[in-house]
C-alpha positions in Angstrom: 0.0 0.0 0.0 1.4 3.4 -1.0 0.3 6.5 0.8 1.1 10.2 0.6 2.5 12.0 3.7 2.1 15.7 4.1 3.9 18.0 6.4 2.8 21.6 6.1 2.3 24.2 8.8 -0.8 26.2 7.7 -1.9 27.7 11.0 -2.7 31.4 10.8 -2.5 34.0 13.5 -6.2 34.3 14.1 -6.9 30.5 14.0 -9.4 31.3 11.3 -10.2 28.7 8.6 -7.5 28.1 6.0 -7.9 26.6 2.6 -5.3 24.1 1.8 -4.6 22.4 -1.5 -2.7 19.1 -1.7 -1.8 18.5 -5.4 -1.4 14.8 -6.3 1.8 15.8 -8.1 3.4 16.6 -4.8 2.5 13.4 -3.0 5.3 11.0 -2.1 4.8 7.3 -2.1 5.5 5.8 1.3 4.9 2.7 3.3 4.7 3.3 7.1 6.3 6.8 6.6 9.2 5.3 4.8 9.7 6.6 1.2 9.5 3.9 -1.5 12.5 4.2 -3.8 11.9 4.4 -7.6 8.2 4.9 -7.3 5.9 7.8 -8.2 2.5 8.6 -6.9 -0.2 7.1 -9.1 -3.3 9.3 -8.7 -5.4 6.8 -10.6 -4.8 4.2 -8.0 -6.0 6.0 -4.8 -8.2 3.7 -2.8 -8.0 5.5 0.6 -7.2 8.8 2.3 -5.9 9.3 5.8 -5.0 12.4 7.9 -2.5 11.6 10.6 -0.9 13.9 13.3 2.4 12.1 13.9 5.8 12.7 15.6 7.3 11.1 12.6 8.1 12.5 9.1 9.7 10.6 6.3 12.3 7.9 6.9 12.4 8.1 10.7 12.9 11.8 10.8 11.1 13.6 13.7 8.4 16.2 13.2 9.7 19.2 15.1 6.1 20.7 15.3 4.8 17.7 17.1 3.6 18.2 20.7 1.9 15.8 23.1 -1.6 16.7 24.1 -5.1 17.2 22.7 -5.4 17.8 19.0 -8.4 18.8 17.0 -9.0 19.4 13.3 -12.2 20.8 11.9 -12.6 19.7 8.3 -15.4 21.6 6.7 -15.1 20.6 3.0 -13.0 18.3 0.9 -13.1 18.0 -2.9 -10.9 16.9 -5.7 -9.6 19.3 -8.2 
């Protein structure tokens, strides 16, 4: 199973809603947060979508923005473009 991993800090100063676009062309094939060599993301073969708040980034690197504690995400709309 290949999945895309995203690490972008999109918080704004007022904690207002922010529109985020995640182009398929920027997704990186991974298996359990490890990049898959010599593979490209195939947008025609997407069978699932997952949002994860993790202390890990690609290839065992740590996410320096991760903090223990409560986390919430309000998703108001999702669409494909």
